[in-house]
C-alpha positions in Angstrom: 2.9 -10.9 15.2 -0.8 -11.7 14.7 -3.3 -9.1 13.8 -4.6 -7.0 16.8 -8.5 -8.5 16.9 -10.0 -5.0 15.4 -8.1 -5.8 12.6 -8.9 -9.6 11.9 -12.4 -8.1 12.2 -12.3 -5.2 9.5 -10.4 -7.7 7.4 -13.2 -10.2 7.4 -15.7 -7.4 6.7 -13.7 -6.3 4.0 -13.6 -9.6 2.1 -17.3 -9.6 3.0 -17.8 -6.1 1.3 -15.5 -7.7 -2.1 -17.3 -10.8 -2.5 -20.9 -8.9 -2.5 -22.0 -10.0 0.6 -22.7 -6.5 1.6 -23.1 -4.5 -1.9 -23.1 -0.5 -2.6 -26.1 0.8 -0.4 -26.3 -2.0 2.0 -26.4 -1.3 5.9 -23.9 -3.3 7.7 -25.2 -5.2 11.0 -25.4 -3.6 14.0 -22.4 -3.4 16.6 -23.9 -5.4 19.1 -24.6 -8.3 15.9 -20.7 -8.2 14.4 -19.7 -8.2 18.2 -21.5 -11.5 19.2 -20.7 -13.0 15.6 -16.7 -12.5 16.3 -16.5 -13.0 19.9 -15.4 -9.4 20.4 -16.5 -6.8 22.1 -18.2 -3.4 20.6 -15.2 -1.3 21.1 -13.1 -3.8 19.1 -15.4 -3.7 16.3 -15.8 0.2 16.4 -12.1 0.4 16.0 -12.6 -2.1 12.8 -15.5 0.2 11.9 -13.4 3.0 12.1 -10.6 1.1 9.6 -13.0 0.5 7.2 -14.5 4.1 7.1 -10.4 5.2 6.4 -10.4 3.1 3.6 -13.1 4.8 2.4 -15.8 1.7 2.4 -18.4 2.6 4.3 -20.2 5.2 5.6 -21.6 5.8 9.2 -24.3 8.2 10.5 -25.2 9.1 14.3 -28.2 7.1 14.8 -28.3 4.2 12.3 -25.8 1.0 10.9 -23.1 1.8 8.9 -23.6 1.8 5.0 -21.3 0.4 2.0 -20.4 3.0 -0.1 -18.8 2.7 -3.6 -17.9 5.6 -5.5 -15.5 7.8 -5.3 -12.7 5.2 -4.1 -11.1 6.7 -0.9 -7.4 7.0 -0.5 -5.6 7.6 2.5 -2.8 8.9 3.8 -3.4 7.7 7.3 -0.5 5.4 7.1 2.1 4.3 3.7 0.7 2.1 1.6 1.4 0.7 -2.2 -1.3 1.1 -4.8 -1.8 -2.3 -5.0 -2.4 -3.0 -1.4 -4.9 0.3 -1.1 -6.3 -1.5 -4.0 -7.0 -4.8 -2.5 -8.2 -3.7 0.5 -11.4 -1.8 -1.0 -12.0 -4.7 -2.6 -10.8 -4.3 -6.2 -8.0 -6.0 -8.5 -5.1 -3.9 -9.3 -2.7 -4.0 -12.3 -0.7 -1.8 -14.4 0.7 -1.4 -18.1 4.5 -0.1 -18.6 4.8 2.8 -21.0 8.2 3.1 -20.3 10.9 1.9 -18.3 14.8 3.4 -19.0 17.8 3.7 -16.9 18.9 7.1 -17.6 20.7 10.4 -15.8 19.0 11.9 -12.8 17.6 15.5 -14.2 18.4 18.3 -11.8 15.2 17.9 -10.0 15.1 14.3 -9.8 18.7 14.5 -8.2 17.8 17.0 -6.1 14.8 15.1 -4.2 16.9 11.6 -4.6 19.9 13.4 -3.0 21.8 12.9 -6.1 24.3 14.8 -8.2 22.8 15.8 -11.3 24.0 13.0 -14.1 23.8 10.4 -11.4 22.2 6.8 -12.8 18.3 6.7 -11.7 15.7 4.2 -13.1 13.1 5.9 -14.3 9.3 3.7 -14.7 6.3 5.3 -16.4 3.2 3.1 -15.7 -0.7 3.2 -16.1 -2.1 1.7 -12.9 -5.5 -0.1 -13.0 -7.9 -0.9 -10.4 -10.1 -4.0 -12.1 -9.0 -3.6 -15.8 -10.0 0.1 -15.6 -7.3 3.1 -15.8 -6.8 5.2 -12.9 -3.7 6.2 -12.5 -0.6 6.9 -13.8 2.9 7.0 -12.2 5.8 8.7 -13.4 8.4 7.5 -10.8 12.4 8.0 -10.6 14.0 5.3 -8.6 17.8 5.6 -6.5 19.9 3.5 -8.8 20.1 0.7 -5.8 16.4 0.1 -5.8 16.0 0.7 -9.5 18.1 -1.8 -10.2 16.1 -5.0 -8.8 12.7 -4.2 -11.1 14.1 -6.3 -13.7 12.7 -9.0 -10.6 9.1 -7.3 -10.6 6.5 -8.4 -12.7 5.6 -4.8 -12.9 1.7 -5.5 -14.7 0.8 -7.0 -11.5 3.4 -7.0 -8.6 4.4 -3.9 -6.4 7.3 -2.6 -6.5 7.9 -1.4 -2.5 5.9 -5.2 -2.0 8.4 -7.3 -4.0 11.4 -5.2 -2.9 10.7 -6.1 0.3 12.3 -9.2 -0.3 15.2 -7.5 -1.3 15.6 -5.6 1.7 14.5 -2.7 0.5 11.7 -1.2 2.6 10.0 1.9 2.1 9.3 3.4 5.1 8.8 7.2 5.0 6.7 9.4 2.5 6.3 13.6 2.2 3.3 14.2 0.2 2.2 17.4 -1.8 -0.9 17.1 -3.6 -2.2 19.5 -6.1 -4.7 19.5 -9.2 -3.5 19.3 -12.9 -5.2 19.2 -16.1 -4.6 16.7 -18.9 -2.4 17.3 -21.9 -3.1 14.5 -24.7 -0.7 12.4 -23.7 -2.4 11.6 -20.2 -5.7 12.0 -21.9 -4.8 8.9 -24.1 -3.0 7.0 -21.3 -6.3 7.4 -19.2 -8.8 7.3 -21.1 -10.2 10.7 -20.1 -10.6 14.0 -22.3 -7.6 16.5 -22.7 -8.2 19.1 -20.1 -9.6 16.9 -18.0 -9.0 17.3 -13.9 -6.4 15.0 -12.2 -5.4 14.6 -8.7 -1.7 14.8 -8.9 0.1 13.6 -5.4 4.2 13.8 -6.0 5.6 12.0 -3.2 9.3 11.1 -1.8 10.3 8.2 -0.2 13.0 7.0 2.1 14.1 3.8 3.9 14.2 3.8 7.9 17.5 5.4 7.8 15.8 8.4 5.7 17.6 7.6 2.6 16.0 8.6 -0.5 14.5 5.9 -2.6 12.1 7.1 -5.1 10.7 11.0 -6.0 7.1 10.3 -7.9 4.3 12.1 -9.8 1.0 9.8 -9.8 -1.8 11.7 -11.8 -4.9 10.4 -10.4 -8.8 10.2 -13.2 -10.3 12.9 -10.4 -14.3 10.5 -11.0 -12.6 7.5 -9.8 -10.5 8.4 -6.4 -10.5 10.8 -3.8 -7.9 11.7 -0.9 -8.9 11.6 2.8 -6.2 12.4 5.4 -7.4 11.5 8.9 -5.7 14.3 11.7 -6.7 15.8 14.9 -5.5 18.5 17.6 -2.8 15.8 18.7 -1.7 15.0 15.3 -2.1 17.0 11.9 -0.2 14.9 9.1 -1.9 17.3 6.4 0.1 20.5 6.3 -2.0 23.3 3.7 0.2 25.5 1.8 -0.1 28.4 0.2 -0.1 28.7 -3.8 1.6 31.6 -4.8 0.5 33.6 -8.5 3.6 32.2 -9.8 2.8 28.4 -8.9 -0.9 28.3 -9.5 
């Protein structure tokens, strides 16, 4: 299916930002100028701007043109995207470094999230994820065996697991996210290049296929100085749920 016109406009503007045509701090052309350039309506251009804003690429201020921004890189949860796809959207080159990959028995916690019995086989991946060579996130992911058994076909240093497994009929369709903050221990500090005790954003995610069957349970730990999370909601649709943390969880 062909992309909607606003998505095409957003993609072309994203490419122009990525190649330096519009560097951080610069202003994009006006709605009228972009509408004329792409033969689109101003409403289409506004929708394209909204996509770029959700991706953390531009900021808008009433009465002025949109400004290209750089830091922090914003990771939106308005749709399910892999780390690699998100990185490319913000003009960065995604890559990874495998710390550990093993097939082992599921722990009680992993089994509970994956709908398995403790001791059932899973594949566990620990990988440092990088943006243009800079480490920004450590992922610790337990895969159900039907997905994890295919990781041998994935270049884990260069490819997205979810994108590659789509070629084998495995689709990561739905996810639940829990986000909080933790401090880096010595191991995490060494892997991410931060000081021990540095604040990290932690995203715990359970992802299922289109039929609701669990595929992965992941703990992703992001450098707080490199990535921020955004959630877009409204009165009609509010994907973010606020949970109060009791003292035993804080």
